[in-house]
C-alpha positions in Angstrom: -12.9 18.6 10.7 -10.1 20.4 9.0 -6.5 18.8 8.6 -3.4 21.1 8.3 -1.6 18.7 6.3 -4.5 18.8 3.5 -4.7 22.6 3.9 -1.2 22.7 2.9 -1.0 20.3 0.2 -4.2 21.8 -1.3 -3.0 25.2 -1.1 0.2 24.1 -3.3 -1.9 21.9 -5.7 -4.4 24.8 -6.4 -1.7 27.3 -7.1 -0.6 25.0 -10.0 -3.9 23.8 -11.1 -4.2 26.2 -14.1 -0.5 25.3 -15.3 -1.4 21.6 -14.8 -4.7 21.6 -16.6 -3.0 23.5 -19.5 -0.4 21.0 -19.7 -2.9 18.0 -19.7 -4.8 20.0 -22.5 -1.6 20.2 -24.6 -0.9 16.4 -24.0 -4.4 15.6 -25.3 -3.9 17.9 -28.3 -0.7 16.7 -29.6 -2.2 13.5 -29.7 -5.6 14.6 -31.2 -7.4 13.3 -28.1 -10.7 15.2 -26.8 -11.3 14.5 -23.1 -12.8 16.1 -20.1 -10.4 16.6 -17.5 -13.0 16.4 -14.8 -14.5 13.2 -15.9 -11.1 11.6 -15.6 -10.2 12.9 -12.2 -13.7 11.5 -11.0 -13.2 8.2 -12.5 -9.5 8.0 -10.7 -10.9 8.9 -7.6 -14.1 7.2 -7.3 -13.9 4.3 -9.8 -11.1 2.9 -8.0 -10.5 1.8 -4.4 -8.0 3.3 -1.9 -6.3 0.0 -0.4 -4.1 -0.4 2.7 -2.1 -3.3 2.4 -0.9 -4.8 5.5 0.3 -8.0 7.2 -2.6 -8.9 9.7 -0.7 -11.8 11.1 2.4 -9.9 12.4 3.3 -8.8 15.9 2.5 -5.2 16.8 4.7 -3.5 19.3 2.3 -4.5 22.3 3.1 -8.1 21.9 -0.4 -8.6 20.0 -1.1 -9.6 16.6 -2.1 -6.8 14.3 -5.7 -8.3 13.4 -6.0 -8.8 17.3 -5.4 -5.0 17.8 -7.8 -4.2 14.9 -10.3 -6.4 16.9 -10.1 -4.7 19.9 -9.6 -1.0 18.9 -12.0 -1.0 15.8 -9.3 1.5 14.2 -6.5 0.9 11.9 -3.4 2.7 13.1 -0.3 4.0 11.3 3.2 2.6 11.5 4.3 4.7 14.6 1.5 3.2 16.6 2.2 -0.5 15.5 5.8 -0.6 14.8 5.3 -2.8 12.1 6.6 -0.4 9.0 7.8 -1.8 5.8 10.0 1.3 5.0 11.4 4.1 6.7 10.6 3.1 9.9 11.7 0.0 11.7 11.6 -1.3 15.5 15.3 -1.8 15.5 17.3 1.1 14.1 14.7 3.7 13.6 14.4 5.2 10.1 13.8 8.1 7.9 9.9 8.3 7.5 9.7 11.4 10.1 12.1 13.3 7.7 10.1 12.3 4.6 7.0 13.4 6.5 8.4 16.8 7.8 9.2 17.7 3.9 6.1 16.2 2.3 3.4 17.7 4.7 5.8 20.9 5.3 6.1 20.3 9.1 2.2 20.0 9.6 2.7 17.2 12.0 5.9 18.8 13.4 4.1 21.8 15.4 4.6 20.3 18.7 0.9 19.7 19.0 0.6 16.5 17.0 1.1 13.1 18.3 3.1 10.5 16.5 -0.1 8.4 16.3 -1.8 11.3 14.5 0.4 11.0 11.4 -1.4 9.7 8.1 -2.0 6.1 7.2 -0.6 5.1 3.9 -2.0 3.3 1.2 -2.1 3.4 -2.6 -5.0 4.2 -5.4 -5.9 1.1 -7.0 -6.0 2.3 -10.4 -5.9 -0.9 -12.2 -8.6 -2.5 -9.6 -5.9 -5.2 -8.9 -7.1 -7.9 -6.6 -3.9 -7.8 -4.5 -4.4 -4.1 -3.9 -2.5 -0.9 -5.1 0.7 -2.0 -3.0 1.2 -5.5 -2.3 4.8 -4.9 -1.4 3.4 -3.4 2.0 1.1 -6.5 2.9 -0.5 -10.0 2.0 -4.0 -8.6 2.8 -5.6 -5.2 2.4 -8.5 -2.9 3.3 -10.7 -0.8 1.0 -12.0 2.5 1.9 -15.5 3.8 1.5 -15.9 6.6 -1.0 -16.3 9.5 1.5 -12.6 9.0 2.8 -11.2 10.2 -0.3 -12.1 13.7 0.9 -9.6 13.5 3.8 -6.7 12.2 1.7 -3.5 13.6 0.2 -2.1 11.8 -3.1 1.7 11.5 -4.2 2.9 10.2 -7.6 5.6 8.2 -6.4 6.7 6.9 -2.9 6.9 9.7 -0.2 10.7 8.4 0.3 11.5 9.9 -3.2 10.2 13.7 -2.1 7.5 13.8 -5.2 6.8 16.8 -6.9 3.5 15.8 -7.9 1.2 15.8 -4.7 -2.6 16.4 -4.8 -5.7 16.3 -2.7 -9.1 15.2 -4.2 -10.3 19.0 -4.6 -7.3 19.5 -6.8 -6.1 16.7 -8.5 -4.9 17.6 -11.8 -1.0 17.5 -10.8 -1.4 13.6 -10.6 -3.3 13.6 -13.6 -0.5 15.6 -15.5 2.1 13.4 -14.4 0.0 10.1 -15.4 -0.4 11.6 -18.7 3.1 13.0 -19.0 4.7 9.6 -18.1 2.2 7.8 -20.5 3.7 10.1 -23.4 7.4 9.8 -22.2 7.4 6.0 -21.7 4.1 4.3 -22.7 3.6 3.2 -19.2 0.6 3.8 -17.2 1.4 2.9 -13.7 3.0 -0.5 -14.6 1.2 -1.3 -17.6 3.2 -0.8 -20.9 2.5 0.0 -24.5 -0.2 2.5 -24.0 -0.9 5.8 -26.0 -2.6 8.8 -24.5 -5.8 7.7 -26.1 -5.5 4.3 -25.1 -4.9 5.7 -21.5 -8.0 8.0 -21.7 -10.0 5.3 -23.0 -8.9 2.8 -20.3 -9.5 5.6 -17.3 -12.9 6.3 -18.6 -13.9 2.5 -18.6 -12.8 2.2 -15.0 -15.7 0.5 -12.8 -15.4 0.2 -9.2 -16.4 -3.3 -8.6 -14.6 -4.6 -11.6 -11.6 -6.4 -9.8 -9.1 -7.6 -12.0 -6.1 -9.9 -12.1 -3.2 -10.0 -9.5 -1.1 -7.1 -10.3 2.1 -8.5 -8.7 3.0 -4.6 -8.9 5.2 -3.6 -5.8 6.5 -0.2 -7.2 3.6 1.5 -9.4 1.1 3.2 -7.5 -0.6 6.6 -6.4 0.7 6.8 -2.7 -2.3 7.8 -0.5 -2.2 9.2 2.8 -5.2 9.0 4.9 -5.4 12.0 7.4 -7.5 11.4 10.8 -8.9 8.1 12.1 -9.4 5.0 9.9 -12.5 3.5 11.5 -13.4 -0.3 11.0 -17.1 0.6 11.0 -17.3 3.9 9.3 -14.3 4.0 6.8 -13.6 0.4 5.7 -15.7 -1.4 3.0 -14.0 -4.7 2.4 -11.1 -6.8 3.6 -9.2 -9.0 1.3 -7.1 -11.8 2.7 -4.9 -14.2 0.8 -6.3 -17.6 0.1 -3.2 -19.2 2.1 -4.9 -18.3 5.3 -7.9 -20.5 4.7 -8.4 -22.6 7.5 -6.0 -20.6 9.8 -6.5 -18.6 13.1 -6.1 -15.7 10.9 -8.9 -16.4 8.8 -10.9 -17.0 11.8 -10.1 -13.7 13.3 -10.8 -12.1 9.9 -14.6 -13.7 9.8 -14.7 -12.3 13.4 -13.4 -9.2 12.5 -15.7 -8.7 9.3 -18.8 -9.6 11.2 -18.1 -7.1 14.0 -17.6 -4.2 12.1 -20.0 -5.1 9.1 -17.1 -5.3 6.4 -17.1 -7.5 3.5 -14.5 -10.3 3.5 -13.1 -11.4 0.3 -10.4 -13.4 -0.9 -7.1 -13.1 -2.9 -6.1 -15.9 -5.1 -3.3 -17.7 -3.0 0.3 -16.7 -4.1 3.2 -19.1 -3.5 6.8 -19.0 -4.8 9.5 -22.0 -4.7 12.2 -21.7 -2.5 14.7 -23.1 -5.0 13.9 -20.0 -7.3 15.5 -17.4 -4.9 18.9 -16.2 -5.6 21.2 -13.6 -4.1 20.6 -11.0 -6.8 17.3 -9.6 -6.1 17.2 -9.2 -2.4 20.5 -10.2 -1.3 22.5 -13.3 0.3 20.1 -14.0 3.4 16.8 -14.4 1.8 17.7 -18.0 0.4 19.1 -19.2 3.8 16.0 -17.8 5.7 13.6 -19.4 3.2 15.4 -22.7 3.6 15.2 -22.4 7.6 11.5 -21.5 7.2 11.1 -24.8 5.3 13.1 -27.2 7.5 11.2 -25.7 10.7 7.6 -25.6 9.6 6.6 -26.6 6.1 9.2 -28.8 4.1 7.0 -28.3 1.0 10.0 -26.0 -0.7 7.0 -23.4 -1.3 6.6 -20.1 0.3 3.5 -18.5 0.9 2.0 -15.4 3.2 0.6 -17.7 5.8 3.9 -19.6 6.3 6.2 -16.4 6.2 4.0 -14.8 8.7 4.1 -18.0 11.1 8.0 -18.0 10.7 8.0 -14.0 11.3 6.1 -14.5 14.8 8.4 -17.6 15.7 11.3 -15.8 15.2 10.0 -13.2 17.9 9.1 -15.8 20.3 11.9 -18.1 19.9 14.9 -15.7 18.9 17.5 -17.9 19.6 16.4 -20.5 17.0 16.6 -17.8 14.3 19.7 -15.8 15.1 22.1 -18.3 13.2 20.5 -16.6 9.8 21.2 -13.1 11.0 20.4 -10.2 13.7 17.1 -9.3 14.6 17.1 -6.5 12.1 18.3 -8.6 9.1 15.4 -10.9 10.0 13.0 -8.2 10.0 14.1 -7.1 6.6 14.4 -10.5 5.1 10.9 -11.6 6.1 9.9 -8.5 4.1 12.0 -9.6 1.3 10.6 -13.0 1.0 7.1 -11.6 1.0 8.4 -9.4 -2.1 9.3 -12.7 -3.7 5.7 -14.2 -3.2 3.9 -11.0 -3.7 5.9 -10.1 -7.0 6.5 -13.9 -8.6 3.9 -16.0 -6.8 
């Protein structure tokens, strides 16, 4: 099956491929480095997982938990279907994701023939093989994809809300490789890791191994955005399901075990991330995060600590018992600040 969006991105990337490869070779030559670009591309695409970070314990727009819908449907849906976006789309005031997608995919999904549910699913290329996934900003848990899914992905260096210039497909990936090494030369940064030379970055990428899961990355912003086109079948496309250890002993873990057994998915655990409420200030995420955290602690835990499971419990309660939470802010403000509290835990926990 062909996908119009992939064809559009592939045409764009293939037209720039010669110039991109020449630019890569100049970067290598200036650093006295010899490396095969094809081998680097192979490592980046197949020695790193594509991860889909999400919160399985949140309500979808049909009133069921995300993990309940996954169990029933056997399919990972996009944000338009679930109504649980972390950016550019939200259930209260709309958003800009539709505009971003129209721009990025050059109207491929705006032809009058595509349904919103047909839009791509967003993940990240986990170049550093972090155990919390490529983009923990978007969820405490994640799926990893089977290798064959790579062929129906498009990639962007930078989030789609920035209208990225470096876009690619698996068949024409040189634009991403060029931008990775250009950034290393200019800043020494390799997608959130500092103090790299070109040679060190080449050696690092060539040493990548798919099953070598490393430490918590806690990196909210540095990833190769990955768009999966077409359905994401739990049975055919998903390899592993990583859940945060804070869910151990909860209904979420029980559902994760059942889901993994039903769809033959490996279940793995992310070390528990937690963050002291007393350390939350107004500077990073605004003035409502701390009061909301204190409300969660007062209502449920009384430990002074936040983790993925307790934030999810509170988020669900704010839907079921709305009147109990509106003293903190509007539904939209609560929606935003539950995300922000997770960012504190994901980044610092």
